[in-house]
Backbone as ProteinMPNN parsed JSONL, in Angstrom:
{"seq_chain_A": "MRLNMRALAATIMLALPLAGCNTSSNGPASTTEPPSSPADSTPITIDIDGETMTGTLSSNATARSLIGQLPLTLSFRDYGGQEKIAELPEALSLDGVPAGDSAEPLTIGYYAPDQALVLYYESVGYSRGIVRIGLFDNLAAIRDQTSGFSARLAPAN", "coords_chain_A": {"N_chain_A": [[17.807, -12.287, -113.865], [16.734, -14.642, -112.897], [17.216, -16.46, -114.992], [20.033, -16.621, -114.933], [20.425, -17.917, -112.466], [19.327, -20.406, -113.023], [21.14, -21.276, -114.973], [23.452, -21.371, -113.42], [22.716, -23.352, -111.563], [22.422, -25.54, -113.304], [25.049, -25.799, -114.208], [26.343, -26.487, -111.82], [25.085, -28.951, -111.304], [26.02, -30.461, -113.451], [28.723, -30.503, -112.894], [29.005, -31.816, -110.456], [29.114, -34.755, -110.654], [31.727, -34.99, -111.512], [33.327, -34.101, -109.492], [35.858, -35.029, -107.37], [36.857, -36.867, -109.141], [39.754, -38.402, -110.302], [41.998, -37.371, -112.459], [44.613, -37.785, -113.021], [47.35, -39.647, -114.383], [48.46, -41.36, -112.646], [46.754, -42.884, -111.118], [44.663, -43.806, -108.261], [45.179, -41.955, -105.231], [45.757, -43.26, -102.806], [46.531, -46.509, -102.265], [46.696, -49.909, -101.215], [48.392, -51.612, -102.509], [49.902, -51.499, -105.696], [48.207, -52.579, -108.692], [49.136, -55.624, -110.299], [51.221, -55.697, -113.125], [51.837, -57.098, -116.379], [54.62, -57.052, -116.543], [55.57, -57.304, -113.956], [54.7, -59.726, -113.004], [54.639, -63.306, -112.471], [54.764, -65.936, -114.693], [53.067, -69.081, -114.588], [52.558, -72.657, -114.78], [49.816, -74.913, -114.599], [49.212, -78.15, -114.129], [46.85, -80.633, -114.724], [45.907, -83.845, -114.723], [47.271, -84.352, -117.222], [46.426, -82.174, -118.709], [47.338, -78.916, -119.414], [47.223, -75.719, -118.058], [47.602, -72.162, -117.978], [48.822, -69.573, -115.828], [49.274, -66.604, -113.825], [51.306, -65.224, -111.301], [51.142, -62.656, -108.94], [53.072, -59.799, -107.775], [53.091, -59.528, -105.032], [54.054, -60.088, -101.54], [53.002, -62.51, -100.642], [52.49, -64.022, -102.961], [55.114, -64.141, -103.958], [56.222, -65.698, -101.973], [54.942, -68.145, -102.439], [55.984, -68.703, -104.986], [58.594, -69.273, -104.29], [58.274, -71.825, -103.283], [57.695, -73.428, -105.421], [58.499, -76.055, -107.784], [55.287, -77.548, -107.045], [53.196, -80.256, -106.115], [49.883, -80.583, -105.5], [47.021, -81.643, -103.603], [43.781, -81.128, -104.422], [40.476, -80.204, -103.34], [36.926, -79.77, -103.567], [35.324, -76.854, -102.303], [32.532, -75.623, -100.912], [31.201, -75.331, -103.373], [32.299, -73.315, -104.887], [34.996, -73.001, -105.049], [38.249, -74.523, -105.416], [40.384, -76.106, -103.202], [43.564, -76.473, -101.601], [45.82, -77.723, -99.228], [48.833, -76.159, -98.314], [52.346, -76.996, -98.043], [53.894, -75.278, -96.494], [53.373, -72.241, -94.668], [52.494, -69.101, -96.211], [53.977, -65.864, -96.722], [52.563, -62.94, -95.259], [53.223, -60.335, -95.405], [52.594, -56.97, -95.829], [50.126, -57.28, -97.144], [46.526, -56.905, -97.501], [44.221, -57.549, -94.742], [42.1, -59.061, -95.541], [40.011, -60.014, -98.368], [38.064, -60.131, -101.434], [37.112, -62.48, -104.015], [37.107, -63.177, -107.478], [35.9, -65.305, -110.178], [38.492, -67.255, -111.688], [40.549, -66.403, -110.107], [43.566, -66.867, -108.338], [44.159, -67.654, -105.087], [45.184, -67.211, -101.647], [44.312, -68.683, -98.669], [44.752, -67.725, -95.648], [44.048, -68.59, -92.902], [43.727, -71.395, -93.151], [46.067, -72.121, -94.316], [46.121, -72.485, -97.139], [46.064, -72.979, -100.691], [44.002, -71.56, -103.146], [41.788, -71.998, -105.844], [39.594, -70.127, -107.435], [36.372, -70.57, -108.768], [33.925, -69.452, -108.748], [32.398, -66.333, -107.769], [33.332, -64.948, -104.67], [32.449, -63.342, -101.68], [33.785, -60.724, -99.558], [36.199, -61.8, -97.223], [37.952, -62.201, -94.205], [41.323, -63.14, -94.29], [41.522, -64.014, -96.939], [43.759, -63.716, -99.584], [44.503, -62.308, -102.578], [46.486, -63.651, -105.092], [47.046, -64.132, -107.745], [46.143, -65.108, -111.144], [44.367, -67.544, -113.12], [43.842, -69.261, -116.296], [41.827, -71.002, -117.279], [38.778, -71.606, -116.704], [36.834, -73.701, -116.897], [38.394, -76.035, -116.653], [38.965, -76.133, -113.969], [36.49, -75.707, -112.615], [34.959, -77.871, -113.575], [35.977, -80.16, -112.407], [34.956, -82.9, -110.725], [35.561, -84.38, -108.525], [38.073, -84.907, -105.966], [41.365, -83.869, -106.941], [44.734, -83.937, -108.228], [47.158, -81.441, -108.767], [49.873, -80.039, -110.49], [51.888, -77.353, -109.891], [54.056, -75.073, -111.395], [56.847, -72.949, -112.255], [56.507, -71.253, -115.369], [58.107, -72.284, -118.365]], "CA_chain_A": [[18.436, -12.93, -112.737], [16.237, -16.002, -112.808], [17.912, -17.242, -116.001], [21.392, -16.862, -114.458], [20.355, -18.914, -111.393], [19.133, -21.697, -113.685], [22.405, -21.637, -115.611], [24.365, -21.735, -112.347], [22.273, -24.648, -111.045], [22.742, -26.549, -114.313], [26.5, -25.968, -114.197], [26.678, -27.236, -110.612], [24.609, -30.326, -111.466], [26.915, -31.142, -114.383], [30.059, -30.612, -112.307], [29.01, -32.686, -109.286], [29.647, -36.103, -110.886], [33.156, -34.949, -111.767], [34.031, -33.779, -108.262], [36.486, -36.222, -106.806], [37.486, -37.695, -110.17], [41.194, -38.258, -110.373], [42.335, -37.477, -113.873], [46.035, -38.007, -113.231], [47.645, -40.978, -114.91], [49.049, -42.161, -111.588], [45.732, -43.665, -110.428], [44.219, -43.296, -106.981], [46.253, -41.451, -104.384], [46.15, -44.191, -101.753], [46.176, -47.905, -102.452], [47.56, -50.757, -100.415], [49.406, -52.171, -103.393], [49.5, -51.287, -107.077], [47.882, -53.817, -109.385], [50.252, -56.224, -111.029], [51.234, -55.581, -114.574], [52.536, -58.265, -116.911], [56.051, -56.961, -116.327], [55.955, -57.691, -112.602], [54.037, -60.967, -112.614], [55.399, -64.508, -112.802], [53.932, -66.949, -115.349], [53.143, -70.443, -114.065], [51.701, -73.664, -115.408], [49.051, -75.763, -113.683], [48.945, -79.404, -114.851], [45.856, -81.511, -114.117], [45.637, -85.018, -115.557], [47.791, -84.192, -118.567], [45.989, -80.907, -119.303], [48.106, -77.799, -118.867], [46.703, -74.356, -118.197], [48.581, -71.177, -117.539], [48.411, -68.582, -114.853], [50.303, -65.646, -113.438], [51.327, -64.863, -109.896], [51.447, -61.238, -108.802], [54.362, -59.499, -107.152], [53.013, -59.282, -103.598], [54.886, -60.971, -100.723], [52.374, -63.82, -100.542], [52.768, -64.718, -104.227], [56.558, -64.427, -104.009], [56.442, -66.803, -101.05], [54.531, -69.355, -103.154], [56.957, -68.924, -106.062], [59.744, -69.901, -103.652], [57.974, -73.234, -102.997], [57.432, -74.159, -106.666], [57.248, -76.705, -108.179], [54.51, -78.237, -106.017], [52.034, -81.057, -106.493], [48.92, -80.404, -104.419], [45.738, -82.347, -103.689], [42.676, -80.177, -104.308], [39.104, -80.673, -103.121], [35.955, -78.695, -103.722], [34.845, -76.241, -101.075], [31.381, -74.737, -101.015], [30.693, -75.127, -104.725], [32.796, -72.045, -105.425], [36.452, -72.965, -105.114], [39.023, -75.744, -105.174], [41.318, -75.71, -102.157], [44.607, -77.453, -101.29], [46.718, -77.307, -98.154], [50.228, -75.969, -98.701], [53.277, -77.575, -97.068], [54.409, -74.213, -95.637], [52.605, -70.997, -94.701], [53.018, -68.047, -97.068], [54.147, -64.556, -96.095], [51.437, -62.0, -95.332], [53.793, -58.995, -95.298], [52.097, -55.904, -96.693], [48.864, -57.566, -97.832], [45.359, -56.609, -96.67], [43.766, -58.611, -93.831], [41.088, -59.848, -96.225], [39.673, -59.573, -99.72], [37.078, -60.945, -102.124], [37.743, -63.117, -105.174], [36.28, -63.431, -108.661], [36.34, -66.499, -110.909], [39.824, -67.25, -112.29], [41.517, -65.89, -109.138], [44.372, -67.735, -107.49], [44.217, -67.0, -103.79], [45.724, -67.884, -100.474], [43.448, -68.523, -97.511], [45.738, -67.814, -94.576], [43.703, -69.397, -91.726], [43.894, -72.819, -93.429], [47.335, -72.299, -95.026], [45.656, -73.179, -98.342], [46.003, -72.365, -102.013], [42.613, -71.636, -103.597], [41.468, -71.661, -107.232], [38.185, -69.735, -107.374], [35.606, -70.669, -110.008], [32.741, -68.616, -108.519], [32.693, -65.145, -106.97], [33.127, -65.03, -103.232], [32.485, -62.031, -101.045], [34.909, -60.409, -98.681], [36.447, -62.634, -96.051], [39.285, -62.057, -93.606], [42.18, -64.281, -94.584], [41.725, -64.194, -98.386], [44.772, -62.875, -100.228], [44.59, -62.589, -104.018], [47.898, -63.737, -105.477], [47.245, -64.328, -109.175], [45.032, -65.481, -112.024], [44.56, -68.676, -114.017], [43.171, -68.943, -117.558], [40.886, -72.007, -117.788], [37.738, -71.778, -115.695], [36.201, -75.017, -117.013], [39.299, -77.086, -116.175], [38.851, -76.161, -112.507], [35.077, -75.839, -112.234], [34.392, -79.157, -113.981], [36.528, -81.269, -111.625], [33.844, -83.326, -109.868], [36.07, -85.006, -107.308], [39.405, -84.424, -105.659], [42.343, -84.03, -108.022], [46.076, -83.42, -107.987], [47.646, -80.478, -109.763], [51.28, -79.641, -110.337], [52.14, -75.955, -110.202], [55.47, -74.86, -111.642], [57.121, -71.768, -113.073], [56.432, -71.533, -116.814], [59.421, -72.283, -119.024]], "C_chain_A": [[18.005, -14.391, -112.624], [16.946, -16.921, -113.804], [19.339, -17.568, -115.551], [21.418, -17.91, -113.344], [20.151, -20.309, -111.977], [20.431, -22.175, -114.324], [23.416, -22.079, -114.557], [24.005, -23.115, -111.783], [22.611, -25.765, -112.02], [24.244, -26.836, -114.333], [26.928, -26.792, -112.992], [26.271, -28.698, -110.764], [25.512, -31.125, -112.411], [28.281, -31.385, -113.763], [30.111, -31.6, -111.152], [29.532, -34.094, -109.571], [31.15, -36.124, -111.108], [33.957, -34.631, -110.515], [34.604, -35.057, -107.684], [37.082, -37.138, -107.85], [38.972, -37.402, -110.171], [41.58, -38.452, -111.822], [43.819, -37.67, -114.099], [46.256, -39.431, -113.715], [48.241, -41.885, -113.84], [48.027, -42.976, -110.806], [45.364, -43.058, -109.101], [45.401, -42.919, -106.097], [46.679, -42.461, -103.335], [45.618, -45.581, -102.066], [47.117, -48.735, -101.602], [48.676, -51.356, -101.26], [48.974, -51.941, -104.826], [49.157, -52.606, -107.735], [49.084, -54.332, -110.151], [50.11, -55.956, -112.512], [51.982, -56.796, -115.098], [54.032, -58.242, -116.635], [56.465, -57.413, -114.933], [55.197, -58.913, -112.095], [54.884, -62.154, -113.092], [54.477, -65.528, -113.457], [54.165, -68.326, -114.729], [52.333, -71.376, -114.961], [51.023, -74.458, -114.295], [48.649, -76.991, -114.493], [47.974, -80.257, -114.057], [45.572, -82.644, -115.098], [46.068, -84.829, -117.005], [47.335, -82.935, -119.285], [46.736, -79.775, -118.614], [47.369, -76.494, -119.115], [47.769, -73.414, -117.676], [47.956, -70.24, -116.519], [49.538, -67.599, -114.638], [50.176, -65.4, -111.946], [51.797, -63.422, -109.789], [52.772, -61.04, -108.078], [54.245, -59.227, -105.662], [53.815, -60.342, -102.83], [54.322, -62.384, -100.652], [52.644, -64.644, -101.803], [54.251, -65.066, -104.34], [56.908, -65.603, -103.095], [56.055, -68.144, -101.693], [55.532, -69.699, -104.252], [58.192, -69.632, -105.507], [59.532, -71.377, -103.33], [57.788, -74.073, -104.265], [58.66, -74.914, -107.12], [56.622, -77.449, -107.003], [53.444, -79.103, -106.669], [51.115, -81.052, -105.283], [47.649, -81.194, -104.677], [44.616, -81.361, -103.405], [41.365, -80.898, -104.048], [38.185, -79.476, -103.293], [35.564, -78.151, -102.352], [33.697, -75.299, -101.412], [30.823, -74.512, -102.408], [31.152, -73.822, -105.352], [34.311, -72.001, -105.615], [37.029, -74.359, -104.922], [40.168, -75.322, -104.25], [42.296, -76.844, -101.869], [45.509, -76.893, -100.199], [48.146, -77.219, -98.686], [51.157, -76.553, -97.64], [53.829, -76.546, -96.079], [53.517, -72.99, -95.771], [53.294, -69.985, -95.617], [53.101, -66.741, -96.296], [52.888, -63.708, -96.271], [51.926, -60.555, -95.237], [53.181, -58.048, -96.32], [50.807, -56.177, -97.426], [47.695, -57.216, -96.919], [44.949, -57.813, -95.819], [42.731, -59.516, -94.477], [40.797, -59.277, -97.589], [38.486, -60.397, -100.203], [37.788, -61.568, -103.322], [36.708, -63.381, -106.251], [36.722, -64.742, -109.301], [37.669, -66.24, -111.616], [40.9, -66.679, -111.367], [42.261, -67.041, -108.464], [44.505, -66.988, -106.166], [44.915, -67.849, -102.756], [44.746, -67.625, -99.349], [44.308, -68.806, -96.28], [45.31, -68.677, -93.39], [43.893, -70.904, -91.926], [45.219, -73.138, -94.122], [47.092, -73.009, -96.359], [45.746, -72.321, -99.59], [44.593, -72.591, -102.541], [42.519, -71.209, -105.055], [39.965, -71.396, -107.263], [37.522, -69.892, -108.734], [34.247, -69.992, -109.891], [33.177, -67.398, -107.723], [32.446, -65.438, -105.504], [33.254, -63.624, -102.663], [33.705, -61.879, -100.161], [34.984, -61.395, -97.52], [37.842, -62.32, -95.525], [40.071, -63.32, -93.941], [42.391, -64.551, -96.056], [42.784, -63.201, -98.859], [44.796, -63.257, -101.698], [46.059, -62.565, -104.427], [48.109, -63.967, -106.966], [45.967, -64.684, -109.894], [45.385, -66.745, -112.779], [43.634, -68.494, -115.208], [42.104, -69.931, -118.029], [39.856, -72.347, -116.717], [37.15, -73.189, -115.719], [37.089, -76.12, -116.449], [39.244, -77.209, -114.655], [37.414, -76.454, -112.088], [34.551, -77.247, -112.478], [35.013, -80.368, -113.283], [35.47, -81.684, -110.609], [34.297, -84.018, -108.592], [37.433, -84.397, -107.009], [40.356, -84.68, -106.814], [43.687, -83.486, -107.561], [46.445, -82.479, -109.109], [49.094, -80.144, -109.442], [51.415, -78.203, -110.787], [53.65, -75.763, -110.336], [55.663, -73.539, -112.374], [57.035, -72.152, -114.547], [57.832, -71.444, -117.4], [59.534, -71.202, -120.04]], "O_chain_A": [[18.81, -15.264, -112.298], [17.244, -18.067, -113.467], [19.806, -18.685, -115.769], [22.349, -18.714, -113.286], [20.729, -21.281, -111.49], [20.777, -23.352, -114.225], [24.152, -23.044, -114.765], [24.885, -23.945, -111.554], [23.047, -26.837, -111.598], [24.656, -27.988, -114.462], [27.767, -27.685, -113.109], [27.031, -29.592, -110.392], [25.742, -32.316, -112.201], [28.932, -32.381, -114.08], [31.168, -32.174, -110.891], [30.336, -34.597, -108.786], [31.789, -37.159, -110.915], [35.164, -34.873, -110.486], [33.895, -36.052, -107.531], [37.756, -38.105, -107.495], [39.38, -36.247, -110.05], [41.502, -39.559, -112.354], [44.262, -37.717, -115.247], [45.431, -40.312, -113.476], [48.5, -43.06, -114.103], [48.415, -43.706, -109.894], [45.713, -41.909, -108.831], [46.484, -43.494, -106.206], [47.861, -42.519, -102.996], [44.408, -45.799, -102.123], [48.228, -48.298, -101.303], [49.782, -51.579, -100.767], [47.809, -52.158, -105.159], [49.733, -53.64, -107.396], [49.938, -53.562, -110.593], [49.013, -55.988, -113.069], [52.689, -57.459, -114.34], [54.652, -59.298, -116.506], [57.596, -57.86, -114.743], [55.069, -59.109, -110.886], [55.721, -62.025, -113.985], [53.499, -65.949, -112.841], [55.291, -68.693, -114.392], [51.533, -70.935, -115.786], [51.574, -74.648, -113.21], [47.849, -76.896, -115.425], [48.209, -80.573, -112.89], [45.05, -82.408, -116.187], [45.298, -85.12, -117.921], [47.819, -82.654, -120.381], [46.762, -79.688, -117.386], [46.947, -76.202, -120.235], [48.719, -73.831, -117.014], [46.737, -70.143, -116.382], [50.623, -67.744, -115.2], [49.073, -65.371, -111.399], [52.741, -63.017, -110.468], [53.496, -61.998, -107.806], [55.203, -58.738, -105.062], [54.206, -61.363, -103.395], [55.081, -63.353, -100.608], [52.987, -65.824, -101.718], [54.601, -66.165, -104.771], [57.787, -66.404, -103.413], [56.746, -69.147, -101.517], [55.887, -70.865, -104.425], [58.77, -70.491, -106.174], [60.501, -72.108, -103.126], [57.731, -75.3, -104.188], [59.777, -74.461, -106.868], [57.313, -77.913, -106.096], [52.854, -78.71, -107.676], [51.503, -81.459, -104.188], [47.249, -81.391, -105.825], [44.506, -80.826, -102.302], [41.165, -82.037, -104.47], [38.607, -78.325, -103.18], [35.486, -78.893, -101.373], [33.879, -74.303, -102.112], [30.04, -73.583, -102.608], [30.489, -73.282, -106.237], [34.843, -71.093, -106.253], [36.395, -75.246, -104.35], [40.833, -74.314, -104.487], [41.926, -78.019, -101.887], [45.91, -75.73, -100.246], [48.604, -78.098, -99.417], [50.797, -76.602, -96.464], [54.19, -76.896, -94.956], [52.969, -72.723, -96.841], [54.514, -70.006, -95.778], [52.372, -66.54, -95.324], [52.234, -63.759, -97.313], [51.125, -59.647, -95.013], [53.242, -58.293, -97.524], [50.414, -55.373, -98.271], [47.843, -57.225, -95.697], [45.289, -58.952, -96.138], [42.507, -60.63, -94.004], [41.27, -58.195, -97.938], [37.969, -61.249, -99.479], [38.933, -61.225, -103.614], [35.573, -63.762, -105.962], [37.806, -65.24, -108.999], [37.927, -65.131, -112.085], [42.04, -66.491, -111.792], [41.667, -68.047, -108.076], [44.914, -65.827, -106.136], [45.195, -69.03, -102.961], [44.383, -66.477, -99.094], [44.556, -69.958, -95.922], [46.134, -69.446, -92.894], [44.19, -71.617, -90.968], [45.472, -74.289, -94.476], [47.754, -73.996, -96.679], [45.535, -71.108, -99.554], [44.045, -73.684, -102.404], [43.09, -70.195, -105.456], [39.16, -72.319, -107.135], [38.04, -69.407, -109.74], [33.492, -69.968, -110.863], [34.219, -67.429, -107.068], [31.469, -66.095, -105.144], [34.072, -62.825, -103.119], [34.534, -62.781, -100.037], [33.973, -61.767, -96.924], [38.793, -62.188, -96.296], [39.541, -64.429, -93.88], [43.341, -65.246, -96.416], [42.712, -62.007, -98.57], [45.079, -64.407, -102.033], [46.782, -61.607, -104.155], [49.255, -63.996, -107.416], [44.867, -64.581, -109.35], [46.557, -67.002, -113.053], [42.727, -67.664, -115.155], [41.521, -69.72, -119.092], [40.05, -73.267, -115.923], [36.985, -73.805, -114.666], [36.583, -77.053, -115.826], [39.461, -78.295, -114.118], [37.167, -77.358, -111.29], [33.778, -77.765, -111.672], [34.606, -81.499, -113.549], [35.125, -80.901, -109.723], [33.498, -84.22, -107.678], [37.889, -83.49, -107.705], [40.158, -85.62, -107.584], [43.767, -82.685, -106.63], [46.082, -82.698, -110.265], [49.479, -79.99, -108.283], [51.096, -77.868, -111.928], [54.423, -76.23, -109.5], [54.746, -73.058, -113.039], [57.444, -73.248, -114.93], [58.642, -70.621, -116.975], [60.575, -71.065, -120.683]]}, "name": "protein", "num_of_chains": 1, "seq": "MRLNMRALAATIMLALPLAGCNTSSNGPASTTEPPSSPADSTPITIDIDGETMTGTLSSNATARSLIGQLPLTLSFRDYGGQEKIAELPEALSLDGVPAGDSAEPLTIGYYAPDQALVLYYESVGYSRGIVRIGLFDNLAAIRDQTSGFSARLAPAN"}
């Protein structure tokens, strides 16, 4: 009997980490919005002083709202040693997006309270008002800007 109890305990210990795992191919049961795939994202270009980098904008309402304003030339400034920020001429839609988020380097975001487009070059923690709307591909081109700069954002050809 003692051996069977050990086997049962070992089986339970091995099974516990698997409890709650979702093995379906559909992903988690409840998400606010599915992640963007290349098929539902919009490629853009970001031109800074003759250097062009690429990015993609997701399919959420906020990103679609920005796409409707492109092309845009914006004046960026550094904020907090972690991001470059530029005021947009018009507010973007917040329909269906979370009230806040965090951002990793290479994230294109919208900071709703300031009606600003943000290019993150450092990780930032959760903050109300952050909406992730896309990604860009050249961290150094953003991070290494030591003063204010202008950038032209446009749909990629």
